Structure formats: C-alpha cells, structure tokens
Backbone as XML, in Angstrom:
<?xml version="1.0"?>
<chain id="A" units="angstrom">
  <residue number="1" name="UNK">
    <atom name="N" x="-23.113" y="-4.631" z="11.523"/>
    <atom name="CA" x="-21.904" y="-4.640" z="10.721"/>
    <atom name="C" x="-20.709" y="-4.816" z="11.640"/>
  </residue>
  <residue number="2" name="UNK">
    <atom name="N" x="-19.604" y="-5.354" z="11.141"/>
    <atom name="CA" x="-18.419" y="-5.529" z="11.989"/>
    <atom name="C" x="-17.736" y="-4.195" z="12.297"/>
  </residue>
  <residue number="3" name="UNK">
    <atom name="N" x="-17.066" y="-4.154" z="13.415"/>
    <atom name="CA" x="-16.366" y="-2.944" z="13.856"/>
    <atom name="C" x="-15.325" y="-2.496" z="12.842"/>
  </residue>
  <residue number="4" name="UNK">
    <atom name="N" x="-14.748" y="-3.421" z="12.088"/>
    <atom name="CA" x="-13.701" y="-3.073" z="11.119"/>
    <atom name="C" x="-14.209" y="-2.171" z="9.999"/>
  </residue>
  <residue number="5" name="UNK">
    <atom name="N" x="-15.519" y="-2.084" z="9.786"/>
    <atom name="CA" x="-16.083" y="-1.235" z="8.739"/>
    <atom name="C" x="-16.442" y="0.171" z="9.221"/>
  </residue>
  <residue number="6" name="UNK">
    <atom name="N" x="-16.283" y="0.447" z="10.495"/>
    <atom name="CA" x="-16.596" y="1.784" z="11.025"/>
    <atom name="C" x="-15.526" y="2.777" z="10.588"/>
  </residue>
  <residue number="7" name="UNK">
    <atom name="N" x="-15.943" y="4.009" z="10.382"/>
    <atom name="CA" x="-15.011" y="5.042" z="9.927"/>
    <atom name="C" x="-14.314" y="5.707" z="11.110"/>
  </residue>
  <residue number="8" name="UNK">
    <atom name="N" x="-13.273" y="6.474" z="10.806"/>
    <atom name="CA" x="-12.523" y="7.187" z="11.844"/>
    <atom name="C" x="-13.427" y="8.150" z="12.592"/>
  </residue>
  <residue number="9" name="UNK">
    <atom name="N" x="-13.165" y="8.306" z="13.877"/>
    <atom name="CA" x="-13.879" y="9.207" z="14.778"/>
    <atom name="C" x="-15.361" y="8.900" z="14.911"/>
  </residue>
  <residue number="10" name="UNK">
    <atom name="N" x="-15.792" y="7.701" z="14.538"/>
    <atom name="CA" x="-17.196" y="7.334" z="14.735"/>
    <atom name="C" x="-17.333" y="6.589" z="16.059"/>
  </residue>
  <residue number="11" name="UNK">
    <atom name="N" x="-18.485" y="6.757" z="16.683"/>
    <atom name="CA" x="-18.788" y="6.058" z="17.926"/>
    <atom name="C" x="-19.876" y="5.044" z="17.637"/>
  </residue>
  <residue number="12" name="UNK">
    <atom name="N" x="-19.641" y="3.800" z="18.028"/>
    <atom name="CA" x="-20.573" y="2.710" z="17.774"/>
    <atom name="C" x="-20.875" y="1.998" z="19.090"/>
  </residue>
  <residue number="13" name="UNK">
    <atom name="N" x="-22.017" y="1.346" z="19.142"/>
    <atom name="CA" x="-22.408" y="0.546" z="20.297"/>
    <atom name="C" x="-22.284" y="-0.924" z="19.940"/>
  </residue>
  <residue number="14" name="UNK">
    <atom name="N" x="-21.640" y="-1.690" z="20.807"/>
    <atom name="CA" x="-21.437" y="-3.111" z="20.565"/>
    <atom name="C" x="-22.768" y="-3.841" z="20.714"/>
  </residue>
  <residue number="15" name="UNK">
    <atom name="N" x="-23.137" y="-4.612" z="19.688"/>
    <atom name="CA" x="-24.381" y="-5.385" z="19.698"/>
    <atom name="C" x="-24.132" y="-6.853" z="20.019"/>
  </residue>
  <residue number="16" name="UNK">
    <atom name="N" x="-23.012" y="-7.396" z="19.515"/>
    <atom name="CA" x="-22.734" y="-8.817" z="19.687"/>
    <atom name="C" x="-21.244" y="-9.057" z="19.525"/>
  </residue>
  <residue number="17" name="UNK">
    <atom name="N" x="-20.722" y="-10.044" z="20.248"/>
    <atom name="CA" x="-19.323" y="-10.434" z="20.116"/>
    <atom name="C" x="-19.291" y="-11.901" z="19.721"/>
  </residue>
  <residue number="18" name="UNK">
    <atom name="N" x="-18.657" y="-12.185" z="18.583"/>
    <atom name="CA" x="-18.574" y="-13.546" z="18.082"/>
    <atom name="C" x="-17.256" y="-14.197" z="18.429"/>
  </residue>
  <residue number="19" name="UNK">
    <atom name="N" x="-17.017" y="-15.360" z="17.843"/>
    <atom name="CA" x="-15.780" y="-16.088" z="18.084"/>
    <atom name="C" x="-15.956" y="-17.142" z="19.156"/>
  </residue>
  <residue number="20" name="UNK">
    <atom name="N" x="-14.886" y="-17.822" z="19.455"/>
    <atom name="CA" x="-14.908" y="-18.867" z="20.478"/>
    <atom name="C" x="-15.012" y="-18.288" z="21.873"/>
  </residue>
  <residue number="21" name="UNK">
    <atom name="N" x="-15.216" y="-19.154" z="22.827"/>
    <atom name="CA" x="-15.400" y="-18.693" z="24.209"/>
    <atom name="C" x="-14.153" y="-17.991" z="24.749"/>
  </residue>
  <residue number="22" name="UNK">
    <atom name="N" x="-12.966" y="-18.457" z="24.368"/>
    <atom name="CA" x="-11.743" y="-17.814" z="24.854"/>
    <atom name="C" x="-11.578" y="-16.418" z="24.261"/>
  </residue>
  <residue number="23" name="UNK">
    <atom name="N" x="-11.976" y="-16.252" z="22.993"/>
    <atom name="CA" x="-11.903" y="-14.940" z="22.343"/>
    <atom name="C" x="-12.878" y="-13.978" z="23.005"/>
  </residue>
  <residue number="24" name="UNK">
    <atom name="N" x="-14.116" y="-14.440" z="23.230"/>
    <atom name="CA" x="-15.120" y="-13.587" z="23.885"/>
    <atom name="C" x="-14.689" y="-13.205" z="25.291"/>
  </residue>
  <residue number="25" name="UNK">
    <atom name="N" x="-14.098" y="-14.140" z="26.014"/>
    <atom name="CA" x="-13.639" y="-13.857" z="27.376"/>
    <atom name="C" x="-12.502" y="-12.834" z="27.355"/>
  </residue>
  <residue number="26" name="UNK">
    <atom name="N" x="-11.581" y="-12.959" z="26.397"/>
    <atom name="CA" x="-10.466" y="-12.015" z="26.286"/>
    <atom name="C" x="-10.980" y="-10.610" z="25.967"/>
  </residue>
  <residue number="27" name="UNK">
    <atom name="N" x="-11.893" y="-10.501" z="24.992"/>
    <atom name="CA" x="-12.451" y="-9.195" z="24.640"/>
    <atom name="C" x="-13.249" y="-8.615" z="25.796"/>
  </residue>
  <residue number="28" name="UNK">
    <atom name="N" x="-13.954" y="-9.462" z="26.520"/>
    <atom name="CA" x="-14.707" y="-9.012" z="27.685"/>
    <atom name="C" x="-13.774" y="-8.427" z="28.746"/>
  </residue>
  <residue number="29" name="UNK">
    <atom name="N" x="-12.632" y="-9.058" z="28.958"/>
    <atom name="CA" x="-11.677" y="-8.560" z="29.946"/>
    <atom name="C" x="-11.052" y="-7.227" z="29.530"/>
  </residue>
  <residue number="30" name="UNK">
    <atom name="N" x="-11.036" y="-6.952" z="28.212"/>
    <atom name="CA" x="-10.518" y="-5.680" z="27.712"/>
    <atom name="C" x="-11.564" y="-4.563" z="27.760"/>
  </residue>
  <residue number="31" name="UNK">
    <atom name="N" x="-12.832" y="-4.921" z="28.051"/>
    <atom name="CA" x="-13.886" y="-3.923" z="28.141"/>
    <atom name="C" x="-14.872" y="-3.937" z="26.997"/>
  </residue>
  <residue number="32" name="UNK">
    <atom name="N" x="-14.730" y="-4.884" z="26.074"/>
    <atom name="CA" x="-15.659" y="-5.009" z="24.953"/>
    <atom name="C" x="-16.857" y="-5.832" z="25.397"/>
  </residue>
  <residue number="33" name="UNK">
    <atom name="N" x="-17.887" y="-5.160" z="25.891"/>
    <atom name="CA" x="-19.091" y="-5.817" z="26.367"/>
    <atom name="C" x="-20.273" y="-5.345" z="25.547"/>
  </residue>
  <residue number="34" name="UNK">
    <atom name="N" x="-21.306" y="-6.169" z="25.452"/>
    <atom name="CA" x="-22.518" y="-5.792" z="24.740"/>
    <atom name="C" x="-23.112" y="-4.542" z="25.374"/>
  </residue>
  <residue number="35" name="UNK">
    <atom name="N" x="-23.435" y="-3.549" z="24.544"/>
    <atom name="CA" x="-23.999" y="-2.292" z="25.029"/>
    <atom name="C" x="-22.977" y="-1.205" z="25.303"/>
  </residue>
  <residue number="36" name="UNK">
    <atom name="N" x="-21.695" y="-1.533" z="25.216"/>
    <atom name="CA" x="-20.628" y="-0.563" z="25.466"/>
    <atom name="C" x="-20.373" y="0.274" z="24.218"/>
  </residue>
  <residue number="37" name="UNK">
    <atom name="N" x="-20.141" y="1.568" z="24.396"/>
    <atom name="CA" x="-19.785" y="2.442" z="23.277"/>
    <atom name="C" x="-18.296" y="2.335" z="22.996"/>
  </residue>
  <residue number="38" name="UNK">
    <atom name="N" x="-17.968" y="2.294" z="21.699"/>
    <atom name="CA" x="-16.586" y="2.197" z="21.241"/>
    <atom name="C" x="-16.362" y="3.306" z="20.230"/>
  </residue>
  <residue number="39" name="UNK">
    <atom name="N" x="-15.256" y="4.061" z="20.383"/>
    <atom name="CA" x="-14.932" y="5.109" z="19.420"/>
    <atom name="C" x="-13.717" y="4.684" z="18.612"/>
  </residue>
  <residue number="40" name="UNK">
    <atom name="N" x="-13.832" y="4.767" z="17.294"/>
    <atom name="CA" x="-12.711" y="4.422" z="16.412"/>
    <atom name="C" x="-11.783" y="5.631" z="16.331"/>
  </residue>
  <residue number="41" name="UNK">
    <atom name="N" x="-10.584" y="5.481" z="16.864"/>
    <atom name="CA" x="-9.600" y="6.564" z="16.860"/>
    <atom name="C" x="-8.874" y="6.606" z="15.530"/>
  </residue>
  <residue number="42" name="UNK">
    <atom name="N" x="-8.489" y="5.436" z="15.023"/>
    <atom name="CA" x="-7.737" y="5.350" z="13.775"/>
    <atom name="C" x="-8.057" y="4.035" z="13.088"/>
  </residue>
  <residue number="43" name="UNK">
    <atom name="N" x="-8.099" y="4.066" z="11.763"/>
    <atom name="CA" x="-8.371" y="2.865" z="10.985"/>
    <atom name="C" x="-7.443" y="2.834" z="9.781"/>
  </residue>
  <residue number="44" name="UNK">
    <atom name="N" x="-6.788" y="1.686" z="9.559"/>
    <atom name="CA" x="-5.911" y="1.509" z="8.412"/>
    <atom name="C" x="-6.038" y="0.073" z="7.922"/>
  </residue>
  <residue number="45" name="UNK">
    <atom name="N" x="-6.643" y="-0.117" z="6.757"/>
    <atom name="CA" x="-6.834" y="-1.440" z="6.154"/>
    <atom name="C" x="-7.571" y="-2.415" z="7.074"/>
  </residue>
  <residue number="46" name="UNK">
    <atom name="N" x="-8.520" y="-1.924" z="7.852"/>
    <atom name="CA" x="-9.289" y="-2.794" z="8.740"/>
    <atom name="C" x="-8.671" y="-2.975" z="10.103"/>
  </residue>
  <residue number="47" name="UNK">
    <atom name="N" x="-7.420" y="-2.586" z="10.278"/>
    <atom name="CA" x="-6.785" y="-2.613" z="11.591"/>
    <atom name="C" x="-7.158" y="-1.326" z="12.313"/>
  </residue>
  <residue number="48" name="UNK">
    <atom name="N" x="-7.527" y="-1.446" z="13.574"/>
    <atom name="CA" x="-8.103" y="-0.310" z="14.288"/>
    <atom name="C" x="-7.376" y="0.017" z="15.573"/>
  </residue>
  <residue number="49" name="UNK">
    <atom name="N" x="-7.452" y="1.277" z="15.939"/>
    <atom name="CA" x="-7.175" y="1.712" z="17.303"/>
    <atom name="C" x="-8.492" y="2.265" z="17.804"/>
  </residue>
  <residue number="50" name="UNK">
    <atom name="N" x="-9.004" y="1.685" z="18.881"/>
    <atom name="CA" x="-10.311" y="2.077" z="19.393"/>
    <atom name="C" x="-10.186" y="2.525" z="20.840"/>
  </residue>
  <residue number="51" name="UNK">
    <atom name="N" x="-11.118" y="3.361" z="21.250"/>
    <atom name="CA" x="-11.184" y="3.790" z="22.640"/>
    <atom name="C" x="-12.396" y="3.139" z="23.277"/>
  </residue>
  <residue number="52" name="UNK">
    <atom name="N" x="-12.140" y="2.358" z="24.310"/>
    <atom name="CA" x="-13.192" y="1.705" z="25.080"/>
    <atom name="C" x="-13.053" y="2.207" z="26.502"/>
  </residue>
  <residue number="53" name="UNK">
    <atom name="N" x="-14.090" y="2.894" z="26.971"/>
    <atom name="CA" x="-14.057" y="3.515" z="28.297"/>
    <atom name="C" x="-12.863" y="4.473" z="28.326"/>
  </residue>
  <residue number="54" name="UNK">
    <atom name="N" x="-11.869" y="4.251" z="29.180"/>
    <atom name="CA" x="-10.722" y="5.159" z="29.273"/>
    <atom name="C" x="-9.456" y="4.565" z="28.666"/>
  </residue>
  <residue number="55" name="UNK">
    <atom name="N" x="-9.577" y="3.501" z="27.887"/>
    <atom name="CA" x="-8.406" y="2.813" z="27.328"/>
    <atom name="C" x="-8.420" y="2.849" z="25.807"/>
  </residue>
  <residue number="56" name="UNK">
    <atom name="N" x="-7.246" y="2.918" z="25.220"/>
    <atom name="CA" x="-7.096" y="2.780" z="23.772"/>
    <atom name="C" x="-6.486" y="1.418" z="23.495"/>
  </residue>
  <residue number="57" name="UNK">
    <atom name="N" x="-7.104" y="0.712" z="22.560"/>
    <atom name="CA" x="-6.708" y="-0.662" z="22.277"/>
    <atom name="C" x="-6.552" y="-0.833" z="20.773"/>
  </residue>
  <residue number="58" name="UNK">
    <atom name="N" x="-5.492" y="-1.520" z="20.353"/>
    <atom name="CA" x="-5.270" y="-1.827" z="18.938"/>
    <atom name="C" x="-5.853" y="-3.203" z="18.644"/>
  </residue>
  <residue number="59" name="UNK">
    <atom name="N" x="-6.609" y="-3.294" z="17.545"/>
    <atom name="CA" x="-7.209" y="-4.557" z="17.116"/>
    <atom name="C" x="-6.839" y="-4.823" z="15.668"/>
  </residue>
  <residue number="60" name="UNK">
    <atom name="N" x="-6.496" y="-6.072" z="15.364"/>
    <atom name="CA" x="-6.281" y="-6.406" z="13.963"/>
    <atom name="C" x="-7.629" y="-6.677" z="13.304"/>
  </residue>
  <residue number="61" name="UNK">
    <atom name="N" x="-7.611" y="-6.817" z="11.991"/>
    <atom name="CA" x="-8.850" y="-6.962" z="11.225"/>
    <atom name="C" x="-9.663" y="-8.177" z="11.672"/>
  </residue>
  <residue number="62" name="UNK">
    <atom name="N" x="-9.010" y="-9.309" z="11.911"/>
    <atom name="CA" x="-9.749" y="-10.527" z="12.266"/>
    <atom name="C" x="-10.472" y="-10.377" z="13.603"/>
  </residue>
  <residue number="63" name="UNK">
    <atom name="N" x="-9.844" y="-9.710" z="14.557"/>
    <atom name="CA" x="-10.474" y="-9.500" z="15.858"/>
    <atom name="C" x="-11.611" y="-8.468" z="15.742"/>
  </residue>
  <residue number="64" name="UNK">
    <atom name="N" x="-11.388" y="-7.417" z="14.955"/>
    <atom name="CA" x="-12.410" y="-6.391" z="14.772"/>
    <atom name="C" x="-13.624" y="-6.942" z="14.040"/>
  </residue>
  <residue number="65" name="UNK">
    <atom name="N" x="-13.426" y="-7.948" z="13.186"/>
    <atom name="CA" x="-14.546" y="-8.567" z="12.483"/>
    <atom name="C" x="-15.448" y="-9.380" z="13.403"/>
  </residue>
  <residue number="66" name="UNK">
    <atom name="N" x="-14.952" y="-9.762" z="14.569"/>
    <atom name="CA" x="-15.749" y="-10.537" z="15.522"/>
    <atom name="C" x="-16.651" y="-9.662" z="16.381"/>
  </residue>
  <residue number="67" name="UNK">
    <atom name="N" x="-16.443" y="-8.343" z="16.331"/>
    <atom name="CA" x="-17.230" y="-7.418" z="17.155"/>
    <atom name="C" x="-18.265" y="-6.762" z="16.243"/>
  </residue>
  <residue number="68" name="UNK">
    <atom name="N" x="-19.538" y="-7.052" z="16.499"/>
    <atom name="CA" x="-20.630" y="-6.500" z="15.704"/>
    <atom name="C" x="-21.195" y="-5.251" z="16.384"/>
  </residue>
  <residue number="69" name="UNK">
    <atom name="N" x="-21.387" y="-4.209" z="15.589"/>
    <atom name="CA" x="-21.922" y="-2.945" z="16.116"/>
    <atom name="C" x="-23.187" y="-2.571" z="15.386"/>
  </residue>
</chain>
C-alpha cells in the first residue's frame, strides 16, 4: 500500500519506490531506501510528515503515493 494510507504514529518498512528515475534518486538522497523503516509523525489529507532515520521530512500526497510500504 502507498505510504499516504498509513496512520499516525505507525512505523512502516519501504518495499518499493516508484516514479521516474529523478524522483527515485531524489527520494533516495533523502533517505527513502528499500528496507528502511519510516514513522508517520503526522498525516492530514494524505500529506505527511515522516521520520526517516534522524530526519523529519514533509511529503505531499503525490510523492507519498510513490512510496510503497
């Protein structure tokens, strides 16, 4: 399922990252790698604030839909 459907305070493991090569490279540079745990800090209408490793990152719905957990 896409990351945008995860509930608040849930921890998910990234299974796949979709989108074009530039999108995948950008997410990879932010720490979104296959097998990485991601915790949803806050969710509002599919827009997320997530914690990846030691960083908190805001994602809009379209970007969160490209990350499968």
